N, C-alpha and C positions, 0 to 999 in steps of 0.2 A: 340536511334540512337548513334552509336559509331564512327561517323566521325567528324573530326574537321570542324568548320565553320568559316566564316569571323569574328565572334565574338572572336575567339581564337587567332587571329594574328594581328600584326601591319602592316598597309599598307601605313603609312605616307611617302610621297616622293617616293613611289614605283610605278612601272608600273605593272598593273594587267591585265592579259588576262582572260576575262570572256566568257565562253561558255554559251550563252543564247539560248532560244528557240523562235526565231522570225520567225518561219514557219507559217506565217499569210496569211489569204485569201487576194487576190488581185483583183482589179477591172477588169482586162483583162489579157489574155494570148497572146495578139498580141503585139510584141515588138515595133511596130510603134505607139501604143496608148500611151497616157499619163496615166501611171499606178499609182494607189493609193492603200493604205491599206484600206480594207473595214471593218475589225474587228481588233481592236488593243488590244484585251483582253490579249494576251500573252506578248505584250510589257508592258502593265500596270502591269502585274504580276511580271515583272523583276525590276520595279522601286525601291522597297524597298532596294534591294541589291545594285543597281547602285547608288542610293542616299547616302546610308551608306558609300560606298567606296569613293565617291567623297567628302563627309563631312569629312572623315578621311584623306584627302589629297592625294588620289591616282590619277594616270592617267590611263584611261581605254582603253583597246583594246578589242573590242567585236567581236565575231565570231558566226555564226549560218548558218545552211542550210536553204534553202527556196525552197519548191516544190521538184520536181523530174526532174531536168534538165538532159539531156543526155550528155551534155558537156557545156563548157563555151560559145558555140555559141547560146545557148538558153537564149538570152539576156532579155527575159521577166521575168526571175527569178533573175535579178540583185537586189542587196540590196538597191539601191538608194531610192525607195519609203519608205522602212522601216527606213532607216537612217533619211529621212525627217520627218517622223511621230515621231520618237524618239526625234529629236531635238525640235519639237513642245511641246512634253510632258515634256522634261527636261528643256525647256526654254533656250537652248544654241545651239550654232552652232556645228554641228557634222562633223568631218573630215571623209569623205568616200574615201576609197582606192579601186581601181579597180582590185586589185589582192588579192589572199589569202595569199601567201608568195612571196618573191622575193626582189630584191634590193630596189624597191620603198617602199615596206612595211617596210623593215628594217630601211631605212632612215627616214621614217615618224615616226616610233616608237621611234627612238633615239631622235628626236626633241620634242616628246610629253611632255607636262608640266603638273604638278598636276592640277586637275580640268578639263582637256581636255578629250574628248571622241573621239575615232577613231573606225570606223566600217570597218571590212575587207569584201571583196567580198564573195559571197555565197560559203561556204566550199565545196559544191558538184560540183563546177566548177573545182576543182582540182581532177584529177583521183586517187590520193592517199588517199582521204578522206574515202571512203567506204572500201578501202582495208586495212585501219588502217596502212598506210605506215609509217615506222619508220622515214624516211627522212622528210616527211611533219610534223610529230609530233614534231621532234627535231627542225625544223625551227620555228614552232609556239612557242615552249617553249623558244627559244632563244630571242623572242621579249620582254619577261616580267620577272619580279622578282617573281611573284605569279600567280598561276592558280586557278580560281574559276569556278566550274561547277554549274550553276544554271538552267540547261536544263534537268529537270526530264523527259520530254517527249522524250528525245533522250538517256536517260541513259541505255536503254536496248540494245543499239547498240555499239559494239566495233569498233568505228571509230577513225580516227586520232585526231579529235578535241574533242572527249569525253574521250576515254580510253588511247590512245597512248600518247597524250600530257601530261596527268596526270603522267604517268610513266616517261616520259622524264623530266618533271619538278622535280619530286622527285629524279631522277637519278643525277641531278645536285645540289641536296641538298636544293631545294627551296620548299615552301609550295604548296600543291594541296588540296584545301578545298572546302566545299559545301557553296553555297549561301543560303540566307534566304528562297527562294522559294523551293529549294531542301530540306532544313531542314524541312520546313512546310509539304511537301508531305510525307517525310519519317516518320514524327511523326504521321500524320493522318492515313496513310495506315498501318503503323506499329502496330496500335492498333488492327487491324483485323488479323494481322499475328502472333504477339507475344503472347498476352494474352488477347483476346477479352472479353469485359464485356458480360455477358449473361443475358437474351436471345439475341443472335446475329442472325440476319436473312439476308440472301443475296438474291438479285434479279438479275436474269440473263435474258437478252434479246438479241436482234440482230438477224442476219440472220443465222449464222452457229453454230451448236453444235460442229463440229470438232475442231474449234479454241479454244473451252472452256472446252473440256473434262478433261484435266489435272487440270484446275481451279476448276471445279465442284468436282472432286475427292478430291482436297485439301480443298475446303470449307466444304465438308461433314465431315471432321475431326474436324471442329471447329464450324460451324454454326448449329443452331438448326433446321432451315428449309432453303430451297432454293426455291424461287418462280420463275417459268419459264414462259416467255412470248416471244413475237416476233416470227420471222420465225423459230427459233430453237425449239420452242414448238411443231411445226408440226411434227418434227422427233420423239419426245417423244410420241405424240398422235398416230402416225403410229405404234410405238413400242408397244403401248397398244392395237393395233388392230383396231383403228378407220379408217374409210374412210376419206381421207383428200383432196379428189378432185384434183384440179389443184394447190394446195398450194405448195409452196417451201418446198422441203424435201431433206435431204441428205441420199440417199439410203444406201451408204456405211457406214454411221454412225448409222444406225438402231440397229445393234447388240450391239454397245456401249451404246446406249440409253436403250436397254433391260437390259443390265448389271447394269447400274446406277439405273434403277427403282427397280430391284431386290435387290440391295445393300441398297438403301436409303428408300425404302418403302414409307410411307406417309410423309417423310421429304422432298420429292420433291413435290411441289405443282404446279399442272398444270392448265391451263385454263379449265373452265367448259362450256364456250361459246365463240364464236369468231364472228367477223364482216367479212362477205364475200362479194365478188363482182366477176364478170366474169374476170376482169383484173384491173390493176392499172388505166388504161386509160378509162375504161368503164364509161359511163354516167348513167348506171343503178343505182337505189337507193341501197346503201349497206344494207345488211340484218344482223341482229344479230341472230345467230342460235346456239343451243347446239352443243357441239363437236361431239356428236354421229349422228348429222343430217347435216353434211357438204355436200352440193350438189356436185355431181361428176363433174359438169361443172363450179364450182366456186373455188375461192382461199381465204384462210384466210389471212386478211391484218391488223387485229388489235384484241386485246382482247375485249370481250363483257362486258355488264353492270354487269351481274352476277359475272363474273370473277373479275371485279374491286372491287365489294363488298366482294367477297371471299378472295382476296388478302388483302384488308383492315382489315378484321377480323384476318387473319393470322399474320398481322404485329403488332397488338395491344400488348402492354407490352414490346416490344423490347427495349433494351438499346443501341444496335448498329445495323444500317442497312447500307449495301453497295449495291449500284445499278450500274450495268454495262450492258448497252444495252437497246434500246427502246422496247416498247411493240408492236409496229406495224410500218407501213410506215409513221412515224410522219411528214416527209417532206411534205406530202399531207394532207391538213386540214381534208379531209373526213376520214382519217385513223389515226388521231392524238389523238382522244378522250381518248383512254386507257393510252397512254403515259402521256398526260396532266393531267389526273385524278390521276395517280400514283404520278406525281411530286407534285401535290397539297396536296395529303395525306401525303407525306414525309415532305413537308414544314411545315405542321401543327404539325407533330411529332417532328420536329426539334425545333419548337417554344416551345414545351412542355418539352424539355430537352433531347430528344433522339439524340444520335450521328448519324447523317446522312451523309454518304460519297458518293459522286457521282464519279464513277470511270472513268472519262474522256471520250474522243471520242464522239460518238453519244449521249451518256447519258448527257454529259455536254452541248452539243448543244441543246438537247431537253429541258433541264431545263432552259437554257438561252432563248430559244424561248418562253417558258411559262412565262418568267419574274420572275423566282423564285430562281435564282442563289444565291442571297444575303441571302436568308433564310436558305440555307443548311449549315451544319457544315463545310463541306469542299467539294469543287469541284476540282477534280484533273485536271491538265493540260496535263496529259499523258494518252493516250489511250492504246497503246501496252505496254508501260512501266508499267502502273498500273496493267494491266492484269498479266504480267510476275511477278511483285512483289507479287501480291496476290496468284500466283501459288507457291510461295516459292522459285522462282529462284533468283540467284545472278545476279544483274545488273552490267555489266562490268564498266560502267561509274561511278558507286558509289564505287565498290570494289577497284578501282584504287586510290581513294582519301586517304589522311592521316587519320589514326585512332587516336582517342582520347587517351591521356595518354601515 
């Protein structure tokens, strides 16, 4: 990693603006309810950075987006429950401001003392956030002496609080650096991008192949094999000429699947059997059938037992494994067996010294649901960001930070 981090700078007596990823699940979307944080994983992930800065004598101004509000009128996305949970975890009172920028924010920031923590309102309440508005970025930069980006999950977005503020901070001659979580993500995922240890095997799942064509192309340059499961496997199976029944398939992506199969040959490892049912809601007993025998009136919703064994054999001996995307509709217990079995296999491999990286999003949720997160080498906090990083793309929120040396 060639970006400066909070270890490279002094923050004593300084005000530090930290872009965190506190886009956490909430208990309700009704603004009249008492809303609480239902999963504080992302808040916990930011604590090493926040505690380090506080221990070094900094005053902290935190900003994050939360959900997808249409405007500031969507009060159910206010940062209050997040600030409350953060205060419980840090063991201190948090100053919560009801604006993103403005006179009240500027006044509160001026009064902020070392050791104090202030949380700004949801950055997406400001119309300039997603537009990467220079005025908003400059106002944010004016609040502090240092900018720290610790929100890897938002680093692929060129927004005012991720990319614009870093440039504005640097323009006034002040540091813009990475936090510990950002550093950890870049080091872990960087292993797969820069010079991966071999054998390196990737596992791709999830619903859509179209979202991951560029990623598969990039992985084929570096990985020995790519195991394909989930809904995206259906498009590959159709490209092979199989009847896929009522299974989810991207017709427009079939030609790309044909191309990838021709290019990769047996380096793309597809399911040999699948679990089928008439629908997600059907109460019929799911069946495990070979891929050549998928009934016309049923849909594939998980990988089958033979595929789990086939994937397990393919993974043996790997020194690096990256997994992005579940093997089936894991949110429903009836179709979670393939995803859970794969998570168990990978946890065992990690125990034996294989570097196992979970690429965020649904994969991270599936591993957490199986209670195996702690046994993986690294579980990314970024879904879209980790995908784009593995595709070899430059992430604007990282590119804007100070370089080492």
